[in-house]
C-alpha positions in Angstrom: -73.3 42.7 30.8 -72.6 39.4 32.5 -72.8 37.5 29.1 -70.4 40.0 27.5 -67.9 39.6 30.4 -68.2 35.8 30.2 -67.6 35.9 26.4 -64.5 38.2 26.9 -63.1 35.8 29.5 -63.6 32.8 27.2 -61.9 34.8 24.4 -59.0 35.6 26.6 -58.7 32.0 27.7 -58.8 30.8 24.0 -56.2 33.4 23.1 -53.9 32.2 25.9 -54.4 28.6 24.8 -53.6 29.4 21.2 -50.7 31.7 22.0 -49.4 29.3 24.6 -49.4 26.3 22.1 -47.8 28.5 19.4 -45.1 29.6 21.8 -44.5 26.1 23.0 -44.2 24.9 19.3 -41.7 27.7 18.7 -39.7 26.7 21.8 -39.7 23.0 20.7 -38.6 24.0 17.2 -35.8 26.1 18.7 -34.8 23.2 21.0 -34.8 20.8 18.0 -32.7 23.2 16.0 -30.3 23.6 18.9 -30.1 19.8 19.2 -29.3 19.4 15.4 -26.7 22.1 15.7 -25.3 20.4 18.7 -25.0 17.1 16.9 -23.5 18.9 13.9 -20.9 20.6 16.0 -20.2 17.3 17.8 -19.7 15.6 14.4 -17.5 18.4 13.1 -15.3 18.3 16.2 -15.0 14.5 16.0 -14.1 14.8 12.3 -11.5 17.5 12.9 -10.0 15.4 15.8 -9.8 12.3 13.6 -8.1 14.4 10.9 -5.6 15.7 13.5 -4.9 12.1 14.7 -4.4 10.9 11.2 -2.1 13.8 10.4 0.0 13.6 13.5 0.0 9.9 14.4 -1.0 7.7 11.5 0.6 9.6 8.6 4.2 9.5 9.8 3.8 5.7 10.2 2.0 5.2 6.9 5.3 4.4 5.1 6.0 1.8 7.8 2.9 -0.3 7.0 3.2 0.0 3.2 4.7 -3.0 1.5 5.9 -1.2 -1.6 8.1 1.6 -0.4 11.8 1.3 -1.1 14.5 3.9 -0.4 18.3 4.0 -0.9 19.9 4.8 2.4 23.3 4.7 4.3 24.0 2.1 7.0 24.7 3.9 10.3 25.7 2.9 13.8 23.8 4.1 16.9 25.2 4.5 20.4 24.1 1.0 21.3 26.3 -0.4 18.5 23.3 -1.5 16.3 22.9 -0.8 12.6 20.2 1.6 11.7 19.1 3.8 8.7 17.5 7.2 8.4 14.6 7.3 5.9 12.6 10.2 4.5 9.8 9.7 7.0 12.3 10.8 9.7 11.8 7.6 11.7 15.1 5.8 12.3 14.9 2.0 11.7 17.3 -0.5 13.3 18.4 -3.6 11.5 18.8 -6.8 13.4 21.5 -9.3 12.4 23.1 -6.6 10.3 25.7 -7.9 7.9 26.5 -4.6 6.3 29.5 -2.3 6.8 28.9 1.2 8.2 28.6 3.6 5.3 27.2 1.0 2.8 24.5 2.4 0.6 21.7 -0.1 0.4 18.0 -0.2 -0.6 15.6 -0.9 2.3 11.9 -1.5 2.3 10.1 0.6 4.9 8.9 -1.4 7.8 10.5 -4.5 9.2 13.1 -6.4 7.2 11.1 -9.4 5.8 11.1 -12.0 8.5 10.2 -14.9 6.1 13.6 -14.9 4.5 14.4 -17.9 2.3 17.8 -17.0 1.1 20.2 -14.0 1.5 23.5 -12.9 0.0 25.4 -9.7 0.3 23.6 -8.3 -2.8 20.3 -10.1 -3.0 17.5 -11.4 -0.8 14.6 -13.9 -1.3 11.5 -13.9 0.9 7.9 -14.9 1.0 5.5 -12.3 -0.5 3.4 -10.8 2.3 0.5 -10.7 -0.2 0.8 -14.0 -2.0 -1.0 -14.9 -5.2 -0.5 -18.6 -4.3 1.0 -20.6 -1.4 4.8 -20.2 -1.6 4.8 -17.0 -3.7 8.4 -15.8 -3.3 10.1 -12.6 -4.3 13.8 -12.1 -5.0 15.1 -8.5 -5.1 18.5 -6.8 -5.3 19.6 -5.0 -2.2 20.8 -2.0 -4.2 18.1 0.0 -6.0 17.4 -0.6 -9.6 14.2 0.1 -11.4 14.9 -2.2 -14.4 17.0 -5.3 -15.1 19.2 -3.4 -17.6 20.0 -0.8 -14.9 21.6 -3.4 -12.7 25.4 -3.8 -12.4 26.8 -7.1 -13.9 27.7 -8.3 -10.4 24.3 -7.7 -8.9 22.7 -9.2 -12.0 24.7 -12.4 -11.6 24.0 -12.5 -7.9 20.3 -12.1 -8.3 19.9 -14.8 -11.0 22.3 -17.1 -9.2 20.0 -17.0 -6.2 17.0 -17.6 -8.5 18.8 -20.7 -9.8 19.5 -21.9 -6.3 15.9 -21.6 -4.9 13.7 -22.3 -7.9 13.9 -26.1 -7.3 12.8 -25.6 -3.7 9.8 -23.4 -4.5 9.0 -25.8 -7.4 8.5 -28.7 -5.0 5.3 -27.0 -3.6 3.2 -27.7 -6.6 5.6 -29.0 -9.3 5.3 -25.9 -11.5 6.3 -22.3 -10.9 5.6 -19.2 -12.9 8.6 -16.8 -13.1 7.7 -13.1 -13.7 9.4 -9.8 -13.8 7.6 -6.5 -14.4 10.4 -4.6 -16.0 9.1 -1.0 -15.8 5.8 0.7 -15.0 4.2 0.1 -18.3 4.6 -3.7 -17.8 2.6 -3.6 -14.6 5.4 -2.8 -12.2 3.8 -1.3 -9.1 7.0 -1.0 -7.0 9.8 0.8 -8.9 12.4 -1.7 -7.8 13.6 -4.9 -9.6 11.9 -8.0 -8.2 11.4 -11.5 -9.5 8.2 -13.3 -8.7 8.3 -17.1 -8.2 4.6 -18.1 -8.1 3.8 -21.8 -7.6 1.1 -22.8 -10.1 -1.3 -25.7 -10.4 -4.3 -26.7 -12.4 -7.4 -25.1 -11.1 -5.8 -21.9 -9.8 -7.8 -20.1 -12.6 -4.8 -17.9 -13.4 -4.3 -19.2 -16.9 -1.2 -18.9 -19.1 0.6 -15.7 -19.7 -1.0 -15.4 -23.1 -4.4 -15.0 -21.5 -3.3 -11.6 -20.0 -3.4 -10.0 -23.4 -6.7 -9.3 -25.2 -5.4 -7.4 -28.2 -2.7 -9.7 -29.7 -0.8 -8.4 -32.8 -0.9 -10.4 -36.0 2.4 -10.1 -37.8 3.4 -11.4 -41.2 6.7 -13.2 -41.6 8.2 -10.1 -43.2 7.1 -8.0 -40.2 8.6 -10.5 -37.8 11.9 -10.5 -39.7 12.0 -6.7 -39.6 11.2 -6.6 -35.9 13.9 -9.2 -35.2 16.5 -7.2 -37.0 15.5 -4.0 -35.2 15.8 -5.7 -31.8 19.2 -7.2 -32.7 20.6 -3.9 -34.0 19.2 -1.6 -31.4 
């Protein structure tokens, strides 16, 4: 009888030990699962919060930090007597040293007016490129919006290329040679749909190569084909 009772007590003790360890494992698993859920919820909340911040704070100012956004706007006057413009991002922008008349329709680039201005007229402006391909990389743009050269008014065209003529010798002093480039339309590589002339100082060793190196599939035309093409361009 005593042996049987001892055996039963040992069996109960073993059962408690086994059940206890199993229960503890289950509790640990549940706690781990809860921790993972907690981390997941924390990550989700942080992700949503970041999205809200981007949507409500960063996005409205995104156009202000882009370098390639142009918009045709009207010059206005605020209560402090300063020129400003309203743009499609609904953030008014003041213009320092404004030389426009109230009511003028001009093209502005979102963000600050370029501070590194080299030359400026009523219809054109030349300034250092904020993302230069070489030291002294300069842009000349018309203040009115035109996507292509042929869209420009005769007056703006003369003004733009007169400015080019005036500053090319100054830019050319940087290296002694300057690449002039105009991407006339999206298919030509134009990233900003606004006329702009690049003045890019060049020198041996800049690895840019001549313009002919840009094209891999060069056409081979006979003299007859060249004559025909020339006539088509003349008569178009």
